[in-house]
C-alpha positions as CSV (number, residue, x, y, z in Angstrom):
1,X,94.5,78.1,94.1
2,X,90.7,78.4,93.4
3,X,88.9,81.7,93.3
4,X,86.5,82.4,96.1
5,X,83.2,84.2,95.5
6,X,80.6,85.3,98.0
7,X,76.9,84.6,97.8
8,X,73.9,85.8,99.9
9,X,72.5,82.6,101.3
10,X,73.6,79.0,102.0
11,X,71.0,77.8,99.4
12,X,72.9,79.7,96.7
13,X,76.1,77.6,97.2
14,X,74.5,74.8,95.2
15,X,74.1,77.1,92.2
16,X,77.9,77.3,91.8
17,X,79.3,74.1,93.5
18,X,78.7,70.4,93.4
19,X,77.2,69.7,96.8
20,X,75.6,66.3,96.4
21,X,78.4,64.7,98.3
22,X,77.8,66.8,101.4
23,X,75.7,65.7,104.3
24,X,72.2,67.1,104.2
25,X,71.9,70.3,106.3
26,X,75.7,70.8,106.6
27,X,75.8,74.0,104.6
28,X,72.9,75.5,106.6
29,X,74.7,74.6,109.8
30,X,78.0,76.3,108.8
31,X,76.7,79.2,106.7
32,X,76.6,82.2,107.0
33,X,79.9,82.3,108.9
34,X,83.7,82.2,108.6
35,X,83.8,79.2,106.3
36,X,84.8,78.9,102.7
37,X,83.3,75.8,101.0
38,X,85.6,74.5,98.3
39,X,84.4,72.0,95.8
40,X,84.1,71.3,92.0
41,X,82.4,74.0,90.0
42,X,78.9,72.9,89.1
43,X,78.4,72.0,85.5
44,X,76.2,74.7,83.9
45,X,76.8,77.2,86.7
46,X,75.7,80.7,85.8
47,X,79.2,82.0,85.9
48,X,81.3,83.2,82.9
49,X,84.4,81.2,82.1
50,X,86.5,84.3,82.5
51,X,85.9,84.5,86.2
52,X,87.8,81.2,87.1
53,X,89.5,80.2,83.8
54,X,91.1,76.8,83.6
55,X,90.1,75.7,87.1
56,X,87.4,73.3,88.2
57,X,87.7,74.1,91.9
58,X,85.8,77.1,93.3
59,X,85.5,78.5,96.8
60,X,82.2,80.0,98.0
61,X,81.5,82.0,101.1
62,X,78.4,83.4,102.8
63,X,79.4,86.3,105.0
64,X,77.7,86.6,108.4
65,X,77.3,90.4,108.1
66,X,74.1,91.3,106.3
67,X,75.7,94.3,104.4
68,X,78.5,92.0,103.2
69,X,76.0,89.5,101.8
70,X,74.1,92.2,99.9
71,X,77.4,93.7,98.7
72,X,78.7,90.3,97.5
73,X,75.6,89.7,95.5
74,X,75.8,93.1,93.8
75,X,79.6,92.6,93.1
76,X,79.1,89.1,91.6
77,X,76.4,90.5,89.3
78,X,78.7,93.4,88.3
79,X,81.5,90.9,87.5
80,X,79.2,88.8,85.4
81,X,78.1,91.9,83.5
82,X,81.7,92.9,82.9
83,X,82.7,89.5,81.6
84,X,79.6,89.1,79.4
85,X,79.6,92.7,78.4
86,X,75.8,92.9,78.6
87,X,73.6,95.4,80.5
88,X,72.5,94.3,83.9
89,X,69.4,95.6,85.7
90,X,69.4,95.3,89.5
């Protein structure tokens, strides 16, 4: 089962997933909303290997509630800081 992360905007999905195979404008139509996009993790994605070890599939959500989008961005940054063990300035 792939891990699912949340990002702040539909445009951010392409930072983590391969999206070239999707119809143009599809993500903007569906997101934000109650959809989890599952695809192959993008090569070179800015995500530590410890977050989704041994798996190529990743799920990405963009919550429709504004506070949830802001919280998800902060949480993902904190997770990256934890796995990389480096200071993070927000």
